[in-house]
C-alpha positions in Angstrom: -0.1 -8.9 13.5 -3.0 -7.2 15.3 -2.5 -4.3 13.0 -3.8 -6.1 9.9 -7.1 -7.0 11.7 -7.5 -3.3 12.6 -7.2 -2.3 9.0 -10.3 -4.3 8.2 -12.3 -2.1 10.6 -10.8 1.3 9.8 -12.0 3.5 7.0 -9.5 4.1 4.1 -9.2 7.7 5.3 -8.2 6.5 8.8 -5.7 4.0 7.4 -4.0 6.7 5.3 -3.9 9.0 8.4 -2.3 6.2 10.4 0.2 5.5 7.6 1.2 9.2 7.3 1.6 9.7 11.0 3.1 6.4 12.1 4.3 4.7 8.9 7.1 5.3 6.4 7.0 5.6 2.6 9.4 2.9 1.4 8.9 3.0 -2.3 7.0 3.8 -5.4 6.5 1.9 -8.7 4.4 2.2 -11.8 1.7 -0.3 -13.0 -0.3 0.4 -16.1 0.9 4.0 -16.2 -0.3 4.6 -12.6 1.9 5.4 -9.6 1.7 3.0 -6.7 3.0 4.0 -3.2 4.3 1.4 -0.7 4.3 2.1 3.0 5.4 0.2 6.0 3.8 0.4 9.4 5.3 -1.8 12.1 5.3 -5.3 10.3 2.7 -4.5 7.7 3.3 -3.3 4.1 0.6 -1.3 2.4 0.4 -0.6 -1.3 -1.8 2.4 -2.1 -3.1 3.9 -5.3 -4.4 7.5 -5.0 -6.7 9.3 -7.4 -4.7 11.3 -9.9 -1.6 9.5 -8.6 -1.4 12.3 -6.0 -1.0 11.3 -2.3 -3.0 14.2 -1.1 -6.0 12.9 -3.1 -8.5 10.2 -2.0 -7.4 6.6 -1.9 -8.5 4.6 -4.9 -7.0 1.2 -4.0 -5.4 -0.2 -0.9 -3.8 -3.6 -0.4 -2.0 -5.0 2.7 0.8 -7.5 3.0 1.7 -9.2 6.2 5.5 -9.5 5.5 8.2 -8.6 3.0 8.0 -12.1 1.3 4.3 -11.6 0.6 5.0 -8.2 -0.9 7.9 -9.4 -3.0 5.8 -12.3 -4.3 3.0 -9.9 -5.3 5.4 -7.5 -7.0 7.0 -10.4 -9.0 3.6 -11.5 -10.2 2.8 -7.9 -11.3 6.1 -7.7 -13.1 5.6 -11.0 -14.9 2.0 -10.1 -15.9 3.3 -6.9 -17.5 5.1 -9.0 -20.2 
């Protein structure tokens, strides 16, 4: 759980570097016509939106989830809000 506290200190650029080097891309989905990437690093899930929907571009939005249940709950709310 220490990882989530570190995310509050690191810059977005450092977080993305850490995700790319140590984490795994586990999925992608679309919201409002935008592509959202979901990574896992140890026990933390991170949802990332990049400028131009391109993972080599700068991070536009970043959201962390402490476990799979929290991520699933968030994704269900997004899905329901779309209708």
